[in-house]
N, C-alpha and C positions, 0 to 999 in steps of 0.2 A: 723420352728414350728410356729403355730399360736399364736398370742398374745391374751389372754383373760384378760381384766380388770375386777376386781371384786369390785363393789361398794356396799355401804350399801343398797341403794335403798330408794325411797321416793314416796309418793303419789303426790308430786308436779308435775304439768303438764310439766314443762320444765326440770326436773331433768334428765330424761333418755336421752333427746336430747343432753344435755350438756355432759353427760358421753359418749355418742356415738360419739360426735364430738371430744372429747379428745382422745378416743380410735382410731378413724380413723386417727387423726393427728399423733399419736404415731406409728401406723402401717405403715403409709406412710414414716415416718422417718426411720423405720427399714426395709422397703421393704418386709413386711410379711403380710399375712391375719390377720385381727383383728376383734374381736367381744367383746361385753360387756356382763357381767353377774352381777347378784345382789344377795345379801344375803337375802333380805326381801323386801316386798312391791312392787316389780316390777319383770318382767320376761324378759329373761329366768333366772333361777337359774343356778348355776355352772354345776350340772350334765346334765341339758338340753343343755347348751352351749357346753359342752365337747362331747356330742353325735355328734355334727356337726364338732367338731375339736378335735379328740381324742388324738392328740399329740400337746401339747400346753404349753406355759409358762403363769402362772397366776400371775398377778400383782395386789395385793390388794390396792385399792385407799383409804387407811386409814392413818391418821396422827399419832395416838397414838397406843401403844401396850396395849390397854385395852381389854374389853371382846370380842369384835368382832374379833380382831386380834388373840387373844389367844385361843378362843373357836370356834367361828362361821366359820372362814376361814378353820382351819384344819378339822372341821366336814364336810364342803361342799366338800373339796378336797377328803376326804375319800369316801364320797358317789359317787363322780364322778369316782374315781378309781375302786370302786366295780363294776361299769358298764363297766370296761375295758379301761378307759382312761389312758393315760400316761401323767401325769402332773408334771411339775416342778413349785413349788410355790415360787415366788420371795419374797424378803423383801418388806414390805409395804413402802409407801411414807416416813413415819416417820417425824421427826422434826429436821433433820440434816442440815448441811451447804447448801445443794442444795435447800432444801425447803426455808430456810432463804433467799437465793439469790432471789428466785422467789417472795417472799413477799416484799423484799426490792425494787425490780423493780416495783412491782405493786404500792407500796406507792409512789415511785418517779414519776410514770406516772400519777397517779390519784389524789393524795391529794393536796389540795391548800396549798401554802406556809403558814407556821405558824399554821396550823391546828393541834390540839391535836389528836393523834391517839387513836381510840377505837377498839381494837381487839375483835372480836366476834367469840366464839368457842362453839361447842355443849356442852362440859363438860363431865366429866367421874366420875363414882363412884370409880374407881380404885385408891387406894392411890398412889400419886406421879404423876398421869397422868396430872392433871391440873397444877401442878407445872412445868412439862416439857413444857407444852404449854406456861405458863407464862414466862419461861426462853427464849423460842424462841422469844416471843414478845418483851422482854427486849432487846435482841440482835438486832432485827430489828429496834426498836426505837432508840437505841444508834447509829446505823449506819446512820439512817435518821436524827439524831440530833433533835429529837422531844420528847416531853412528851408523855406519853401513859397511857392508862388504859386497863385492860383485863376484859371482861365481858363474863360470861358463860351463855348459853341459858337455861341450866338445872342445878338443884342442890338445895341446901338449904341455907338459910341465906339471909342477905342483899346483895344487889349488883348483883342479879341474873336476867337475862332476861331484860325485858323492864325497870324494876326498876333500874338496873345497868346503862342502857343508860341514864335514866333521871338524875341519880346522876352525871354522867359525864358531862351532859349538864348544870347542876347547877353550876359546878365548872369551866367550860371552855366555852367560847363564840364561839369558832370555833372548830368544831369536824370533823373528817373523820372516818367513819366506815370501818374497814378492816375485811371482813369475812374470817375466816379460814375454808372455805367450798370448797369442790371440785365442787359442783353443787348447783343450787337453792334447797331450801327445805322449808317446812312449818315453821320450827323454825326460819329460817332466815327471811321469809316473815313477821312474827310477829314483828320482830325488824324493818324491813324496813317500814312496815305500820305505826308503832308508831313514826317514826322519825319526820314527819311533825308536829304532835301534840306536841311532846317534844320540837322541835325547837321553835314553836310559844309560848309555855308556858314559856320557859326559855330565850327567846330572843336570841337564838343561831343560828349560821349558820352551817348547817350539810350537809356533803357530804358522799358518800359511793362508795366503789369499788364493782365490780361484783365478784361473786365466781371465784376461780382461774382457773377452766376450762382448756382450751387448753394451758394455760401458763405452765401447768404441763407435757406437752407431752415429753419434753426432759428427765424429771425425770423417766417417765414410761419406756422410751427406755433404760435408764441406769439400771433400776431394771431388765428389761428383759435380757439385755446382761450379767449382773452379774450372774443371775440364770443359763443362758446357759453355761457360763464359769465354774461355779461351777459343773454343771453336767458333763462337759467334764473332769474336774480334777478327779471327782469321778470314772468315767468309766476307766480312765487311771490307777488310783490307784488299781482298782479291777483286 
Protein backbone atom coordinates (compact mmCIF):
# COMPACT_ATOMS: atom_id res chain seq x y z
CA UNK A 1 0.00 0.00 0.00
CA UNK A 2 1.15 3.50 -0.79
CA UNK A 3 2.31 5.79 1.98
CA UNK A 4 0.61 9.19 1.98
CA UNK A 5 1.96 11.71 4.45
CA UNK A 6 -0.54 14.40 5.39
CA UNK A 7 1.04 17.70 6.41
CA UNK A 8 -0.62 20.92 7.50
CA UNK A 9 0.68 22.85 4.51
CA UNK A 10 2.40 26.22 4.27
CA UNK A 11 3.03 29.08 1.86
CA UNK A 12 6.72 28.87 2.71
CA UNK A 13 8.68 28.09 -0.47
CA UNK A 14 10.72 25.32 1.18
CA UNK A 15 7.95 23.64 3.18
CA UNK A 16 6.63 21.29 0.50
CA UNK A 17 10.15 20.29 -0.55
CA UNK A 18 11.01 19.28 3.02
CA UNK A 19 7.78 17.30 3.41
CA UNK A 20 8.39 15.55 0.10
CA UNK A 21 11.96 14.67 1.11
CA UNK A 22 10.69 13.23 4.40
CA UNK A 23 8.00 11.30 2.54
CA UNK A 24 10.46 9.89 0.03
CA UNK A 25 12.85 8.85 2.81
CA UNK A 26 10.07 7.04 4.69
CA UNK A 27 8.85 5.37 1.51
CA UNK A 28 12.37 4.15 0.80
CA UNK A 29 12.64 2.67 4.29
CA UNK A 30 9.31 0.89 3.79
CA UNK A 31 9.96 -0.11 0.19
CA UNK A 32 6.59 1.27 -0.94
CA UNK A 33 5.44 4.15 -3.18
CA UNK A 34 5.08 7.39 -1.26
CA UNK A 35 3.49 10.75 -1.87
CA UNK A 36 2.71 13.85 0.16
CA UNK A 37 -0.64 15.58 0.69
CA UNK A 38 -1.66 18.70 2.57
CA UNK A 39 -4.57 19.92 4.65
CA UNK A 40 -4.29 23.54 3.55
CA UNK A 41 -2.18 26.11 1.68
CA UNK A 42 -0.52 23.58 -0.64
CA UNK A 43 -1.44 20.89 -3.15
CA UNK A 44 -2.40 18.13 -3.54
CA UNK A 45 -5.01 17.71 -0.84
CA UNK A 46 -5.75 14.21 0.41
CA UNK A 47 -8.64 13.40 -1.98
CA UNK A 48 -6.45 14.39 -4.95
CA UNK A 49 -3.50 12.35 -3.68
CA UNK A 50 -5.77 9.36 -3.06
CA UNK A 51 -6.98 9.44 -6.67
CA UNK A 52 -3.43 8.51 -7.64
CA UNK A 53 -3.06 6.03 -4.75
CA UNK A 54 -6.52 4.62 -3.93
CA UNK A 55 -5.12 2.04 -1.47
CA UNK A 56 -2.92 3.80 1.02
CA UNK A 57 -1.92 4.36 4.62
CA UNK A 58 -2.15 8.02 5.62
CA UNK A 59 0.31 9.27 8.25
CA UNK A 60 -0.57 12.73 9.62
CA UNK A 61 2.57 14.79 10.23
CA UNK A 62 1.15 16.39 13.36
CA UNK A 63 2.59 16.56 16.86
CA UNK A 64 -0.48 17.45 18.93
CA UNK A 65 -4.02 16.09 18.95
CA UNK A 66 -5.47 19.53 18.46
CA UNK A 67 -7.97 20.83 15.91
CA UNK A 68 -6.19 19.58 12.80
CA UNK A 69 -5.81 16.04 14.12
CA UNK A 70 -9.32 15.88 15.58
CA UNK A 71 -11.27 17.54 12.78
CA UNK A 72 -9.33 18.28 9.60
CA UNK A 73 -7.68 14.88 9.18
CA UNK A 74 -10.94 12.87 9.60
CA UNK A 75 -12.75 15.28 7.25
CA UNK A 76 -10.07 14.90 4.58
CA UNK A 77 -10.14 11.11 4.92
CA UNK A 78 -13.95 11.05 4.59
CA UNK A 79 -13.76 13.14 1.42
CA UNK A 80 -11.17 10.81 -0.07
CA UNK A 81 -13.18 7.71 0.82
CA UNK A 82 -16.30 9.19 -0.77
CA UNK A 83 -14.36 9.12 -4.04
CA UNK A 84 -13.67 5.40 -3.60
CA UNK A 85 -10.28 5.41 -1.90
CA UNK A 86 -9.48 2.71 0.66
CA UNK A 87 -7.45 4.48 3.30
CA UNK A 88 -6.10 3.48 6.68
CA UNK A 89 -5.37 6.55 8.78
CA UNK A 90 -2.41 6.04 11.09
CA UNK A 91 -1.74 7.72 14.40
CA UNK A 92 -0.08 11.14 14.05
CA UNK A 93 3.54 11.69 15.03
CA UNK A 94 2.43 12.75 18.51
CA UNK A 95 4.67 13.70 21.41
CA UNK A 96 5.72 10.29 22.66
CA UNK A 97 9.09 8.68 23.42
CA UNK A 98 10.13 8.27 19.78
CA UNK A 99 9.57 11.97 19.03
CA UNK A 100 11.45 12.75 22.24
CA UNK A 101 14.36 10.64 21.03
CA UNK A 102 14.50 12.49 17.70
CA UNK A 103 14.59 15.87 19.44
CA UNK A 104 17.22 14.70 21.95
CA UNK A 105 19.44 13.62 19.07
CA UNK A 106 18.89 16.91 17.25
CA UNK A 107 19.92 18.84 20.38
CA UNK A 108 22.98 16.67 20.85
CA UNK A 109 24.07 17.15 17.25
CA UNK A 110 23.31 20.85 16.87
CA UNK A 111 23.44 22.76 20.16
CA UNK A 112 26.66 24.30 21.46
CA UNK A 113 27.77 23.05 24.90
CA UNK A 114 26.18 25.05 27.68
CA UNK A 115 23.54 26.71 25.52
CA UNK A 116 20.12 27.25 27.08
CA UNK A 117 17.51 25.47 24.94
CA UNK A 118 14.57 27.45 23.60
CA UNK A 119 11.93 25.14 22.18
CA UNK A 120 9.74 26.87 19.58
CA UNK A 121 6.33 25.42 18.75
CA UNK A 122 3.30 26.69 16.84
CA UNK A 123 0.97 26.60 19.85
CA UNK A 124 -2.63 25.49 20.14
CA UNK A 125 -5.90 26.83 21.49
CA UNK A 126 -6.92 23.34 22.66
CA UNK A 127 -6.73 23.09 26.46
CA UNK A 128 -3.85 20.84 27.41
CA UNK A 129 -2.08 20.77 24.03
CA UNK A 130 0.54 23.36 24.97
CA UNK A 131 1.07 21.62 28.30
CA UNK A 132 1.79 18.37 26.43
CA UNK A 133 4.37 20.15 24.29
CA UNK A 134 5.93 21.69 27.38
CA UNK A 135 6.16 18.26 29.02
CA UNK A 136 8.00 16.87 26.00
CA UNK A 137 10.43 19.80 26.08
CA UNK A 138 11.08 19.27 29.78
CA UNK A 139 11.92 15.61 29.18
CA UNK A 140 14.31 16.48 26.35
CA UNK A 141 16.04 19.19 28.40
CA UNK A 142 16.38 16.88 31.39
CA UNK A 143 18.01 14.20 29.25
CA UNK A 144 20.30 16.79 27.66
CA UNK A 145 21.23 18.20 31.08
CA UNK A 146 20.32 21.73 30.08
CA UNK A 147 18.08 24.57 31.11
CA UNK A 148 15.23 25.33 28.80
CA UNK A 149 12.38 27.64 27.88
CA UNK A 150 9.31 26.94 25.77
CA UNK A 151 8.04 29.65 23.42
CA UNK A 152 4.88 29.34 21.34
CA UNK A 153 4.61 31.18 18.06
CA UNK A 154 0.91 31.91 18.52
CA UNK A 155 -1.35 32.62 21.48
CA UNK A 156 -2.06 35.33 23.99
CA UNK A 157 -0.15 36.87 26.84
CA UNK A 158 3.51 37.54 27.50
CA UNK A 159 6.26 35.31 26.25
CA UNK A 160 4.65 34.51 22.89
CA UNK A 161 6.50 34.64 19.57
CA UNK A 162 9.43 37.02 19.12
CA UNK A 163 8.75 38.59 22.53
CA UNK A 164 9.29 35.20 24.14
CA UNK A 165 12.60 34.76 22.34
CA UNK A 166 13.70 38.22 23.45
CA UNK A 167 12.84 37.39 27.04
CA UNK A 168 14.90 34.19 26.87
CA UNK A 169 17.86 36.15 25.49
CA UNK A 170 17.50 38.70 28.29
CA UNK A 171 17.90 35.94 30.85
CA UNK A 172 20.51 33.76 29.13
CA UNK A 173 23.61 34.69 27.18
CA UNK A 174 23.90 31.47 25.13
CA UNK A 175 20.77 30.15 23.46
CA UNK A 176 19.90 27.42 21.00
CA UNK A 177 16.53 27.48 19.23
CA UNK A 178 14.95 24.04 18.81
CA UNK A 179 12.02 24.24 16.36
CA UNK A 180 9.29 21.68 16.95
CA UNK A 181 8.38 21.95 13.29
CA UNK A 182 8.29 19.23 10.65
CA UNK A 183 9.22 21.67 7.89
CA UNK A 184 10.03 25.35 7.37
CA UNK A 185 7.13 27.75 7.84
CA UNK A 186 6.39 31.45 7.90
CA UNK A 187 5.88 31.43 11.67
CA UNK A 188 9.31 29.89 12.14
CA UNK A 189 10.87 32.34 9.68
CA UNK A 190 9.66 35.25 11.83
CA UNK A 191 11.56 33.80 14.77
CA UNK A 192 14.70 33.04 12.78
CA UNK A 193 14.69 36.47 11.15
CA UNK A 194 14.41 38.13 14.58
CA UNK A 195 17.27 36.19 16.19
CA UNK A 196 20.19 38.33 14.91
CA UNK A 197 18.54 41.52 16.17
CA UNK A 198 17.69 39.92 19.50
CA UNK A 199 21.23 38.59 19.87
CA UNK A 200 22.75 41.99 19.14
CA UNK A 201 20.40 43.83 21.51
CA UNK A 202 20.90 41.39 24.38
CA UNK A 203 24.55 40.56 23.78
CA UNK A 204 23.63 36.89 23.38
CA UNK A 205 25.06 34.10 21.27
CA UNK A 206 22.20 32.34 19.51
CA UNK A 207 22.17 29.18 17.42
CA UNK A 208 19.29 27.26 15.83
CA UNK A 209 18.48 23.80 14.59
CA UNK A 210 16.64 23.17 11.34
CA UNK A 211 13.09 21.76 11.35
CA UNK A 212 13.05 18.04 12.07
CA UNK A 213 12.38 17.00 8.46
CA UNK A 214 13.94 13.70 7.42
CA UNK A 215 14.91 12.92 11.00
CA UNK A 216 11.25 11.89 11.39
CA UNK A 217 11.35 9.26 8.62
CA UNK A 218 11.69 6.26 11.00
CA UNK A 219 8.67 7.52 12.98
CA UNK A 220 6.59 7.78 9.81
CA UNK A 221 7.48 4.21 8.92
CA UNK A 222 6.53 3.05 12.43
CA UNK A 223 3.12 4.76 12.19
CA UNK A 224 2.57 3.18 8.76
CA UNK A 225 3.41 -0.32 9.98
CA UNK A 226 1.25 0.01 13.08
CA UNK A 227 -1.73 1.05 10.96
CA UNK A 228 -1.14 -1.86 8.59
CA UNK A 229 -0.97 -4.33 11.47
CA UNK A 230 -4.15 -2.91 13.00
CA UNK A 231 -5.93 -3.37 9.68
CA UNK A 232 -4.81 -7.00 9.48
CA UNK A 233 -6.09 -7.68 12.99
CA UNK A 234 -9.44 -6.09 12.16
CA UNK A 235 -9.85 -8.19 9.02
CA UNK A 236 -9.01 -11.38 10.91
CA UNK A 237 -11.46 -10.50 13.66
CA UNK A 238 -14.21 -9.93 11.09
